[in-house]
Structures are given as C-alpha cells and as structure tokens.
C-alpha positions in Angstrom: -155.5 -17.3 -100.2 -156.8 -14.1 -100.5 -155.0 -11.6 -98.5 -158.1 -10.7 -96.6 -158.3 -14.4 -95.3 -154.7 -14.2 -93.3 -153.3 -12.1 -90.9 -150.3 -9.9 -92.5 -146.7 -10.5 -91.7 -145.9 -8.7 -88.1 -144.1 -5.6 -87.9 -140.6 -5.5 -89.3 -141.1 -8.7 -91.6 -142.4 -8.7 -94.7 -144.0 -11.2 -97.8 -142.2 -13.0 -100.1 -143.1 -16.2 -102.4 -141.3 -19.3 -101.6 -141.7 -22.5 -103.4 -145.4 -21.5 -104.4 -146.2 -20.4 -100.7 -146.1 -17.0 -99.2 -143.8 -16.7 -96.4 -143.1 -13.8 -94.0 -139.0 -13.0 -93.3 -137.3 -10.2 -91.8 -137.4 -7.2 -94.0 -133.6 -7.5 -95.2 -134.3 -10.9 -96.5 -136.1 -9.5 -99.3 -133.4 -7.3 -100.4 -130.3 -8.7 -102.6 -127.0 -10.1 -100.5 -124.9 -7.0 -99.2 -127.7 -4.7 -98.9 -130.6 -3.7 -95.9 -133.9 -2.2 -96.0 -134.0 1.3 -95.5 -138.0 2.2 -95.6 -138.9 1.4 -99.3 -135.7 0.6 -100.8 -132.7 -1.7 -100.5 -129.1 0.3 -99.8 -125.7 -1.0 -99.7 -123.9 0.0 -96.2 -121.4 2.7 -96.7 -118.3 1.6 -98.6 -115.2 0.7 -96.2 -111.5 0.9 -97.2 -109.8 -2.2 -98.1 -108.9 -4.3 -95.1 -112.0 -3.3 -93.3 -115.6 -4.3 -92.9 -118.9 -2.6 -91.5 -119.5 -3.0 -87.7 -123.0 -1.0 -87.7 -120.8 2.0 -86.1 -118.5 2.4 -88.9 -115.8 0.3 -90.2 -113.3 -1.8 -88.3 -110.3 -3.4 -89.7 -109.6 -6.6 -90.1 -106.4 -6.6 -92.3 -103.0 -5.3 -90.9 -99.8 -5.1 -92.1 -96.3 -4.4 -90.7 -95.3 -2.3 -94.1 -94.4 -2.7 -97.5 -93.2 -6.2 -98.2 -94.4 -7.7 -95.4 -97.3 -10.6 -95.2 -100.7 -8.9 -94.1 -102.2 -10.6 -91.0 -105.8 -11.3 -91.1 -107.8 -11.1 -87.8 -109.8 -13.9 -88.5 -111.9 -13.8 -85.3 -112.8 -10.2 -86.2 -113.9 -11.2 -89.6 -116.0 -14.5 -88.4 -117.8 -11.8 -85.7 -118.8 -9.5 -88.4 -119.8 -11.5 -91.4 -121.0 -14.8 -89.5 -122.0 -13.4 -86.3 -120.6 -13.3 -82.7 -120.4 -16.7 -81.0 -123.7 -17.6 -78.9 -125.5 -15.1 -80.4 -127.5 -14.0 -83.8 -126.2 -14.9 -86.9 -125.4 -11.6 -89.2 -127.9 -11.0 -92.1 -125.0 -11.7 -94.6 -125.4 -15.6 -93.3 -129.3 -15.7 -92.3 -130.9 -13.6 -94.6 -130.3 -16.3 -97.7 -131.8 -19.0 -95.2 -134.7 -16.9 -94.4 -135.8 -16.4 -98.0 -135.8 -20.3 -98.1 -137.9 -21.8 -94.8 -139.7 -24.7 -96.9 -136.3 -26.1 -97.7 -135.8 -26.5 -93.9 -138.9 -28.5 -93.8 -140.8 -25.9 -92.2 -144.4 -26.0 -93.9 -147.6 -24.4 -93.0 -149.1 -27.7 -91.5 -146.0 -27.4 -88.7 -147.2 -24.1 -87.6 -150.3 -25.6 -85.8 -150.5 -24.0 -82.4 -148.0 -21.5 -83.5 -148.3 -17.8 -84.5 -147.7 -17.8 -88.3 -144.9 -15.5 -88.0 -143.1 -17.1 -85.3 -139.4 -17.6 -86.6 -138.1 -21.2 -85.7 -134.3 -20.9 -85.0 -131.6 -22.7 -86.9 -128.5 -22.9 -84.9 -125.2 -22.9 -87.1 -121.9 -24.5 -86.0 -118.8 -23.1 -88.0 -115.4 -24.2 -87.6 -112.9 -22.3 -89.3 -109.5 -24.0 -90.2 -106.9 -22.1 -91.6 -104.3 -24.7 -92.8 -100.5 -23.2 -92.2 -102.3 -19.7 -91.2 -102.5 -19.6 -95.2 -105.9 -17.4 -95.2 -106.2 -18.1 -98.8 -106.5 -21.9 -97.8 -109.5 -21.4 -95.1 -112.1 -23.9 -95.1 -114.8 -24.8 -92.9 -116.8 -27.5 -90.9 -120.4 -26.3 -91.1 -123.3 -28.6 -88.7 -126.7 -26.9 -88.4 -129.9 -28.3 -86.2 -133.2 -26.9 -85.7 -134.2 -25.8 -82.0 -135.1 -29.2 -81.0 -131.5 -30.3 -82.4 -132.7 -32.1 -85.7 -130.6 -31.4 -88.8 -132.1 -29.4 -91.5 -133.3 -31.2 -95.0 -130.6 -32.2 -97.4 -131.6 -29.2 -99.4 -131.4 -26.8 -96.0 -127.8 -28.6 -95.5 -126.9 -27.3 -99.0 -128.1 -24.0 -98.5 -126.5 -23.6 -95.4 -123.6 -24.5 -96.8 -123.7 -22.6 -99.6 -124.4 -19.5 -97.3 -121.2 -20.1 -95.4 -119.0 -20.8 -98.7 -120.1 -17.7 -100.2 -118.8 -15.6 -97.3 -115.4 -17.8 -97.0 -114.5 -16.9 -101.0 -114.2 -13.4 -99.8 -112.1 -13.9 -96.8 -109.8 -16.1 -98.9 -109.4 -13.0 -101.2 -107.8 -11.1 -98.6 -105.0 -13.6 -98.6 -102.0 -13.2 -96.2 -101.7 -15.0 -92.8 -104.4 -15.5 -90.0 -104.2 -14.5 -86.5 -105.1 -17.8 -85.6 -105.3 -21.4 -87.2 -109.2 -22.1 -86.2 -112.0 -20.1 -85.1 -115.5 -21.5 -84.1 -118.8 -19.5 -83.7 -122.2 -20.8 -82.8 -124.8 -18.5 -84.3 -128.7 -18.9 -84.7 -130.6 -17.8 -87.7 -134.7 -17.2 -87.3 -136.6 -18.5 -90.1 -140.0 -17.5 -90.3 -142.8 -19.7 -91.3 -145.3 -19.7 -94.2 -148.4 -18.1 -93.4 -151.4 -20.5 -93.6 
C-alpha cells in the first residue's frame, strides 16, 4: 500500500511495522523500554536514587529503612501505581508500550477495523493481582488476566505478551528484596492498542 493511498497516523502516534503490517502506535511505543519520545529522539527519564521511582514530577520513594541492620520495607502499592498504573486508570508506558507494538497479536487485523477510524485504539483491560508470600518481596508473583473492550480474552500469543510485560516489571520489584507493605495488591488498568492501517 502506498503512503498516498491511506491517511497518516493521527497526531501523537507513529507508524511501525508489525507482522508485516503498518500499524499506528503511541509515539512512546516506538522507543525502547525505559525511554520516552522527546521530539525525534527517545530519551531516558532522569535517574532516581536507589529505592525510588520517577513519578512524572520527580522521584518518589518506594523503599524505606529504619536504619542500618534493619529490613527494608517496600511500598508495593506505590510501586504498582508507578510501574503498572493507578487502579481503574491507564496503564503505565512500561506495561502498555510493549503491547501497543504488537496489536495484531491481540487479534486486531485491518479487516476488523470496518466502521472504525484506522487509528482508533482498542482497549485492553488488564487485571493484575500481586501476591507476596510471607511479605517477602523476593517471592512476589502475579495473577494476570486480560480482556478486550468486549470482555473477550486475547489470543494465546496476546496472553503470553501481557504475561511477559508484567513479568519483566516483577523482576525489578523482586530485586529490591526486603519486606512488603502488603500481602496482596490488585490493580486493573487499561492499555490502548492501535489498529493496523488499512
């Protein structure tokens, strides 16, 4: 398909090739994990001190310690909101961008876009239940379920990609070690997946 035969991606989106198809994805999805789009380049967030994460306005501590020789305490709820997303809201780029890069893996094909704008995002609703046995952060694991806007589960490949995106972030959480502030934390977030251009 020639570029002249189709509309370009809407403002704030960029084209990328996935499974042999041109898709429109959020500009951050065209950058490597841990970076975001700034003009024509991908930039890393400002580094935060150990035990804290960027929150858009600065760095927010997620690990506290009472002093030398004490066990560090990890605020898993704060970690989840900064890395996965606030419950009931949009997922964070760390979670959603890898998924937005692979919309056809979730069954979204150009022929499914009839009656839609080619760039209209489809919702992917992700529920993540973090369980921390004995409040030991190094043992945290997650139960993950995902559905589209109509309540249908994604394709097996789509399910695997969601699981992989969550597991990648959990590895960083486990590496913090220490004691969790809670035995369980649950968040439900929404990721937008762009449709391939027709």
